[in-house]
C-alpha positions in Angstrom: -9.6 -20.3 -42.1 -5.9 -18.7 -41.9 -4.6 -18.4 -38.6 -1.2 -17.0 -37.2 -2.2 -17.6 -33.7 0.4 -19.6 -31.5 -0.3 -22.9 -29.6 -1.4 -22.1 -25.7 -0.9 -24.8 -23.7 -3.0 -24.7 -19.8 -0.5 -23.5 -16.8 -0.4 -25.4 -13.4 -2.8 -24.4 -10.9 -1.4 -22.4 -8.0 0.0 -24.5 -5.1 -2.3 -24.9 -2.1 -2.6 -22.2 0.6 -1.8 -23.3 3.8 -5.0 -24.2 5.8 -6.8 -25.3 3.1 -9.4 -28.0 4.0 -8.2 -31.6 3.2 -10.9 -32.3 0.5 -10.2 -29.0 -1.3 -6.2 -30.0 -1.3 -7.4 -33.7 -3.0 -9.6 -31.8 -5.3 -7.2 -29.7 -6.4 -4.4 -32.6 -7.0 -7.5 -34.3 -8.9 -7.7 -31.4 -10.9 -4.0 -31.3 -11.8 -3.8 -34.9 -12.7 -7.2 -34.7 -15.0 -9.6 -36.5 -12.4 -12.1 -34.2 -13.1 -15.1 -36.5 -12.4 -13.6 -37.5 -8.9 -12.8 -34.0 -8.1 -16.6 -32.8 -8.9 -17.8 -35.8 -7.0 -15.7 -34.7 -3.8 -16.9 -31.2 -4.0 -20.3 -32.4 -4.7 -20.2 -34.9 -1.1 -20.6 -37.8 -3.0 -17.3 -39.7 -2.7 -17.0 -41.7 0.4 -15.0 -40.9 3.3 -14.1 -44.1 4.0 -12.2 -44.8 0.6 -10.1 -41.6 1.4 -6.9 -41.2 3.1 -6.6 -41.1 6.7 -6.2 -36.9 6.6 -9.3 -37.2 5.1 -11.4 -38.5 7.8 -14.6 -37.4 8.3 -14.6 -33.5 9.1 -14.5 -32.0 12.6 -16.4 -29.2 13.5 -13.9 -27.0 12.1 -13.5 -28.4 8.5 -15.9 -26.8 6.3 -16.5 -29.8 3.9 -20.2 -29.6 4.2 -20.2 -25.7 3.5 -17.9 -26.9 0.7 -20.8 -29.6 -0.9 -23.5 -26.7 -0.5 -21.1 -24.3 -2.5 -20.9 -26.5 -5.2 -24.4 -27.4 -5.2 -25.4 -23.9 -5.6 -23.5 -23.9 -8.9 -19.8 -23.1 -8.1 -17.9 -22.9 -11.3 -14.3 -23.6 -9.7 -12.1 -25.6 -7.7 -10.0 -22.6 -7.0 -12.8 -20.9 -6.3 -13.4 -23.0 -3.6 -10.4 -23.0 -2.1 -10.0 -18.9 -2.2 -13.8 -18.4 -1.2 -13.7 -20.8 1.8 -12.5 -17.7 3.5 -13.8 -15.1 1.4 -17.1 -15.9 0.6 -20.7 -14.5 2.0 -21.8 -17.9 4.1 -25.2 -19.0 5.2 -26.6 -17.3 7.8 -26.2 -20.8 10.1 -22.1 -20.3 9.7 -19.6 -18.1 11.4 -17.1 -17.1 8.5 -13.4 -17.6 8.9 -11.8 -14.2 9.0 -8.3 -14.2 8.2 -6.4 -11.4 6.8 -7.5 -12.0 3.0 -11.0 -12.7 4.0 -10.9 -9.3 5.7 -9.1 -7.3 2.8 -11.8 -9.3 0.2 -14.8 -8.1 2.7 -13.3 -4.2 2.4 -13.2 -4.7 -1.3 -16.9 -5.6 -1.7 -18.0 -3.4 1.2 -16.3 -0.1 0.8 -18.3 2.7 -0.1 -18.8 4.4 -3.4 -16.9 7.6 -3.2 -17.0 10.3 -6.5 -13.8 10.0 -7.8 -12.2 13.2 -9.6 -12.1 11.4 -12.3 -15.6 10.7 -12.7 -17.5 14.0 -12.2 -20.8 12.0 -13.4 -23.3 10.2 -11.0 -23.0 6.8 -10.1 -26.3 5.6 -8.2 -28.1 2.6 -7.6 -31.4 2.1 -9.8 -34.6 0.0 -8.6 -35.2 -2.8 -10.9 -37.5 -5.6 -10.7 -37.9 -8.8 -12.8 -40.3 -11.2 -12.5 -41.5 -10.0 -9.0 -37.9 -10.0 -7.7 -35.9 -7.1 -7.3 -32.6 -6.9 -8.8 -31.2 -3.7 -8.6 -28.3 -2.3 -10.7 -25.8 0.8 -10.9 -25.6 3.1 -13.4 -23.0 5.2 -13.9 -24.5 9.0 -15.7 -21.3 11.1 -17.5 -21.7 14.8 -17.2 -20.4 15.1 -20.6 -22.9 16.0 -22.9 -24.3 13.1 -25.0 -23.1 12.8 -28.6 -25.3 13.5 -31.0 -28.0 13.4 -28.4 -28.3 9.7 -27.3 -25.4 7.9 -25.3 -23.5 4.6 -25.7 -24.2 2.0 -22.9 -21.8 -0.6 -21.9 -22.8 -3.1 -19.6 -20.3 -4.3 -17.1 -20.5 -8.1 -15.9 -17.8 -8.6 -12.6 -16.3 -11.7 -11.4 -17.0 -13.8 -8.9 -17.0 -12.7 -5.3 -17.4 -9.0 -6.7 -20.2 -6.9 -6.8 -21.1 -4.0 -9.0 -19.2 -1.4 -7.0 -16.2 -3.4 -6.3 -15.9 -4.1 -10.2 -16.5 -0.6 -11.2 -13.7 0.6 -8.9 -11.4 -2.2 -9.9 -12.1 -1.4 -13.7 -12.1 2.2 -13.8 -14.7 1.9 -16.4 -16.8 5.1 -15.7 -13.7 7.4 -15.8 -12.7 6.1 -19.2 -16.6 6.3 -20.0 -16.7 10.2 -19.1 -14.6 11.4 -22.0 -17.1 9.6 -24.5 -20.3 10.2 -22.5 -21.0 7.0 -22.5 -23.5 5.4 -19.8 -21.9 2.2 -17.7 -24.6 -0.2 -16.2 -23.4 -2.5 -13.3 -25.7 -5.6 -12.3 -25.0 -7.6 -9.4 -25.3 -11.2 -9.2 -27.3 -12.5 -5.9 -26.2 -15.1 -3.5 -29.4 -17.2 -3.8 -28.3 -17.5 -7.5 -24.7 -18.4 -6.9 -22.9 -18.6 -3.8 -19.9 -16.8 -4.1 -21.9 -14.2 -6.9 -20.8 -16.0 -10.1 -22.8 -15.7 -12.9 -23.8 -18.9 -14.1 -22.4 -19.1 -17.5 -22.0 -22.9 -17.5 -25.6 -24.1 -17.0 -28.1 -25.0 -19.6 -30.5 -22.7 -18.7 -28.5 -19.7 -18.4 -27.2 -20.2 -21.7 -30.5 -19.1 -23.7 -32.1 -16.4 -25.1 -35.6 -15.3 -23.2 -34.6 -17.8 -20.2 -32.3 -17.2 -17.2 -29.6 -15.0 -16.4 -29.7 -13.8 -20.5 -33.4 -12.8 -20.0 -32.6 -11.0 -16.5 -29.5 -9.0 -17.8 -31.4 -8.0 -21.4 -34.1 -6.5 -19.5 -31.8 -4.4 -17.1 -30.4 -3.2 -20.8 -33.7 -2.7 -21.5 -34.5 -0.7 -18.7 -31.9 1.5 -18.6 -32.4 2.3 -22.5 -36.1 3.5 -21.5 -35.3 5.9 -19.0 -32.0 7.3 -20.7 -31.4 8.5 -24.3 -29.1 5.3 -25.4 -28.4 4.7 -28.8 -29.5 1.8 -29.5 -26.7 0.9 -32.1 -24.1 1.4 -29.8 -25.1 -0.7 -26.6 -22.1 -3.1 -25.7 -21.5 -5.7 -23.0 -18.2 -6.7 -21.4 -17.0 -9.0 -18.1 -14.2 -10.3 -16.2 -13.7 -14.3 -15.5 -17.6 -15.6 -15.0 -18.8 -12.3 -16.2 -16.1 -12.4 -19.4 -18.1 -16.0 -20.1 -21.3 -14.7 -19.3 -20.4 -11.5 -21.8 -19.9 -14.6 -24.7 -23.1 -16.0 -24.2 -25.2 -12.6 -24.6 -23.4 -11.8 -27.4 -24.4 -14.9 -28.7 -27.7 -15.3 -27.8 -28.3 -11.4 -28.7 -26.2 -10.7 -31.5 -29.0 -7.9 -32.8 -28.7 -6.3 -29.4 -25.2 -6.2 -28.4 -23.1 -4.2 -30.9 -19.6 -5.3 -29.9 -18.4 -7.6 -26.8 -15.4 -7.8 -24.6 -13.9 -10.7 -22.6 -11.4 -10.1 -19.9 -9.9 -13.6 -18.8 -13.2 -15.4 -19.5 -14.4 -18.3 -21.6 -16.4 -18.9 -24.8 -20.1 -19.2 -25.1 -20.5 -23.4 -25.4 -17.5 -24.1 -22.9 -19.3 -26.2 -20.5 -22.9 -27.2 -19.8 -21.9 -28.9 -16.4 -20.0 -28.0 -13.1 -17.5 -30.6 -14.1 -17.6 -29.1 -17.6 -16.5 -25.9 -16.3 -13.5 -27.1 -13.6 -12.4 -28.7 -17.1 -12.2 -25.7 -19.3 -11.1 -23.4 -16.7 -8.0 -25.6 -16.5 -7.3 -26.0 -19.8 -9.9 -25.0 -22.1 -12.8 -26.8 -23.5 -12.0 -30.4 -24.3 -14.3 -31.1 -27.8 -15.3 -27.8 -28.5 -15.7 -26.1 -31.4 -16.8 -22.8 -32.5 -20.6 -22.7 -33.2 -21.6 -21.6 -37.0 -24.8 -20.3 -36.8 -26.6 -20.1 -40.4 -28.9 -17.4 -40.8 -27.7 -14.7 -38.1 -27.8 -11.4 -39.1 -24.6 -9.9 -38.5 -21.0 -11.0 -36.5 -20.9 -9.6 -32.9 -17.4 -7.9 -33.1 -15.3 -9.3 -29.9 -12.1 -8.0 -28.1 -10.5 -10.5 -25.2 -7.6 -10.1 -23.4 -6.5 -12.7 -21.1 -2.9 -13.1 -19.2 -1.0 -16.2 -19.9 0.4 -16.5 -16.3 -3.4 -16.9 -15.3 -4.1 -19.9 -13.3 -7.9 -20.1 -12.7 -8.9 -19.6 -16.2 -6.5 -21.0 -18.9 -5.4 -18.2 -21.8 -6.1 -21.5 -23.9 -9.7 -20.1 -23.6 -8.7 -16.9 -25.3 -7.6 -18.5 -28.2 -10.8 -20.5 -28.5 -13.0 -17.0 -27.7 -11.1 -15.7 -30.7 -12.1 -18.5 -33.0 -15.9 -18.3 -31.8 -15.8 -14.7 -32.7 -15.3 -15.3 -36.3 -16.9 -18.4 -37.0 -19.5 -17.2 -39.3 -17.1 -15.8 -41.1 -16.5 -17.6 -44.6 -12.4 -16.9 -44.4 -10.7 -14.1 -42.0 -6.7 -13.0 -42.2 -5.0 -12.8 -39.0 -2.2 -10.5 -38.2 -0.3 -10.0 -35.2 2.3 -7.4 -33.7 4.2 -7.7 -30.2 4.5 -4.5 -28.0 5.3 -2.9 -24.1 2.9 -1.2 -22.4 3.8 2.4 -21.5 4.9 0.7 -17.5 7.0 -2.3 -19.2 3.9 -5.2 -19.7 4.5 -7.3 -23.0 1.9 -8.2 -25.0 0.9 -10.0 -28.0 -1.9 -8.3 -30.0 -3.6 -10.5 -32.7 -6.3 -8.5 -35.1 -8.6 -10.4 -37.3 -9.9 -8.8 -40.3 -12.4 -9.9 -43.1 -10.7 -9.7 -46.5 -14.1 -8.2 -47.8 -14.1 -5.4 -45.0 -9.9 -5.4 -45.1 -10.3 -1.6 -43.1 -12.2 -2.9 -40.0 -11.3 -5.6 -37.6 -14.1 -7.8 -36.7 -11.9 -9.5 -33.4 -9.2 -8.7 -31.5 -7.1 -10.8 -28.8 -4.7 -9.0 -26.8 -2.4 -11.9 -24.9 -0.5 -10.2 -21.6 2.7 -11.6 -20.6 2.9 -12.5 -17.2 0.0 -11.7 -16.2 -2.5 -13.5 -13.6 -6.7 -13.5 -13.1 -7.2 -9.9 -12.9 -8.2 -6.8 -14.8 -5.4 -5.4 -16.6 -4.5 -1.7 -16.3 -7.4 -1.5 -13.5 -7.1 0.5 -10.1 -5.7 -2.6 -7.1 -8.4 -0.4 -4.5 -10.8 -2.8 -6.4 -10.8 -6.9 -6.3 -8.9 -8.9 -9.2 -7.4 -5.7 -10.5 -4.0 -4.7 -11.7 -2.5 -1.6 -12.0 -0.2 -2.6 -14.1 -0.2 -3.3 -17.6 -2.4 -2.7 -21.0 -5.8 -0.3 -20.1 -8.0 -3.4 -20.5 -11.2 -0.4 -20.2 -9.6 1.7 -22.6 -8.9 -0.9 -25.3 -12.1 -2.4 -24.7 -14.3 1.4 -24.8 -11.9 1.9 -28.1 -12.8 -1.3 -29.9 -16.7 -0.9 -28.7 -17.2 2.7 -30.2 -15.3 1.7 -33.6 -18.0 -1.2 -34.2 -21.3 0.6 -33.8 -24.1 -1.9 -35.2 -24.6 -0.9 -38.1 -22.4 -0.3 -40.9 -19.5 -2.3 -42.4 -17.7 -2.5 -38.7 -20.3 -5.2 -38.6 -20.5 -7.3 -41.4 -23.4 -9.5 -42.4 -22.5 -13.0 -41.6 -21.3 -15.4 -44.8 -21.0 -18.6 -44.1 -19.1 -21.2 -46.4 
């Protein structure tokens, strides 16, 4: 495989915020030093306080170490998430949350009402849905624009940690972008019972398999929407941010005959981790020992578009390179081309396109490395959390790529393994 991809290196993690609980400060220090096992054990509450430094003595009533262990045990995938969500996340009912300014701002993002945006003339509504006897409602945007050819494209959007469907719709502006194309947009919300901080559990083996766990739940939502709406089955797509991006990659890998293309913003490749400790490591510097899975006998390659900031201190942009590798693993030979560009508001980017030499007119994968961008949805609406108004319009680029890659035709070539 030919490649002009640069060698990308992980960036240092951010400094400890003021007032961070002692265990979190030590866990972060361990991550910086590459001591992933010890960091994981500290978060899980397995390290003996007697062996820690004096400032890590048994927690007082105001030190939420027990809550940290509870979060970790329930599937928290990131040291940074633990630190940032101690004040931002929803807590068990027996605990009074800390209410800092940051916490109040984040709560406003999550709880703010969904208003009708003039640029979104369609309907954005909550849809009742039950899976295996449990309620899992989702939000669906139905555009006013007449459906092309009688059937609409459908885009499933998977939010990141601490977000929900309404917040993610607001921050990405995907509804407004989809309106012009007449596309439906489906937004699931992760439940706190599944993950304390609302993260999709992309790193757990039971949630990485077709027909099981969260992949089965999310597929069932798509099928539910397709039964109620006139959906073009050849134009069903999935995209996500961070943990949602990682789960989008899992869905594309596990259901290549369902999803025509996939978009991953600031996420990780499928199979990057199979445990919490592995997730911490992959988020810090990319998955160690990881290699793209070559799947003999697959019916098609799922085209992928990847966007990632090279100043992302939550998920290393090394993962963007691995995502690109994973997207073309089933094609025997590929050609990579690169271009440097600047967005309309001055953000520099490097765009890498991957083409199949046997189908030279078609791009099977794109990677946008956003220079100076952090862990945010690029070109979005800052009224949503984890979104920046600056830079490349990620929603517009994803939808452009999606509509150029329906499931049928040369844009979705058969896999050819050497």
